[in-house]
GULOSE-167998 format. One record per residue (C-alpha): residue number from 0; x negated, y, z negated. Coordinates in Angstrom, 3 decimals. Layout:
N
PT;NUM;X;Y;Z
...
//
This chain:
75
PT;0;-98.270;99.689;-79.681
PT;1;-96.801;101.546;-82.608
PT;2;-98.458;104.885;-83.317
PT;3;-98.393;106.486;-86.760
PT;4;-99.335;110.090;-87.445
PT;5;-100.157;110.178;-91.153
PT;6;-101.443;112.335;-93.999
PT;7;-103.538;111.160;-96.962
PT;8;-101.111;112.326;-99.660
PT;9;-97.990;110.931;-97.980
PT;10;-96.205;108.197;-99.948
PT;11;-93.964;107.340;-96.992
PT;12;-97.072;106.899;-94.829
PT;13;-98.518;104.463;-97.345
PT;14;-95.226;102.562;-97.521
PT;15;-95.005;102.330;-93.727
PT;16;-98.575;101.061;-93.398
PT;17;-98.054;98.489;-96.163
PT;18;-94.804;97.319;-94.546
PT;19;-96.589;96.797;-91.232
PT;20;-99.700;95.199;-92.741
PT;21;-97.714;92.637;-94.739
PT;22;-95.934;91.656;-91.514
PT;23;-99.203;91.620;-89.543
PT;24;-97.919;94.190;-87.059
PT;25;-100.686;96.106;-85.272
PT;26;-100.500;99.874;-85.133
PT;27;-102.619;102.859;-84.244
PT;28;-103.097;105.465;-86.950
PT;29;-103.856;109.118;-86.270
PT;30;-104.808;111.195;-89.306
PT;31;-103.195;114.620;-89.208
PT;32;-105.576;115.674;-91.994
PT;33;-108.404;115.343;-89.487
PT;34;-106.452;117.024;-86.681
PT;35;-104.847;120.176;-88.138
PT;36;-104.074;121.610;-84.675
PT;37;-101.989;118.543;-83.868
PT;38;-100.209;118.807;-87.212
PT;39;-99.435;122.477;-86.498
PT;40;-98.000;121.507;-83.113
PT;41;-95.755;118.885;-84.704
PT;42;-94.545;121.411;-87.311
PT;43;-93.650;123.875;-84.544
PT;44;-91.619;121.079;-82.928
PT;45;-89.738;120.654;-86.228
PT;46;-91.538;117.454;-87.206
PT;47;-92.447;118.368;-90.765
PT;48;-92.060;114.932;-92.356
PT;49;-94.621;112.155;-92.131
PT;50;-95.280;109.596;-90.970
PT;51;-94.362;110.592;-87.456
PT;52;-93.771;107.276;-85.718
PT;53;-93.858;106.741;-81.964
PT;54;-92.684;103.383;-80.676
PT;55;-91.201;101.595;-77.687
PT;56;-87.781;101.633;-79.400
PT;57;-87.840;105.362;-80.150
PT;58;-89.548;107.881;-82.360
PT;59;-88.706;108.823;-85.947
PT;60;-89.940;110.567;-89.070
PT;61;-90.563;108.987;-92.447
PT;62;-90.429;105.433;-93.768
PT;63;-87.578;103.512;-92.119
PT;64;-87.496;99.746;-92.661
PT;65;-84.471;99.486;-90.354
PT;66;-86.292;101.135;-87.447
PT;67;-89.490;99.244;-88.176
PT;68;-87.549;95.965;-88.043
PT;69;-86.027;96.998;-84.696
PT;70;-89.523;97.580;-83.382
PT;71;-90.841;94.274;-84.789
PT;72;-87.993;92.364;-83.131
PT;73;-88.805;94.016;-79.795
PT;74;-92.437;92.876;-79.678
//
């Protein structure tokens, strides 16, 4: 299943969730606002852009319709 690490004020997070919802694609959401230690760990790894997306076709940062479509085709 697709896993999204999101923040409340993130426009790209909102766009990613809307993209998935309109296509009825299930995903797991983890709020980085509620887990600041996890967010700090991601920042130390250089992952400073959200959403942080983990999927079976690879991981990426930000809203990427191309990568989302690749994932959708794989399920």
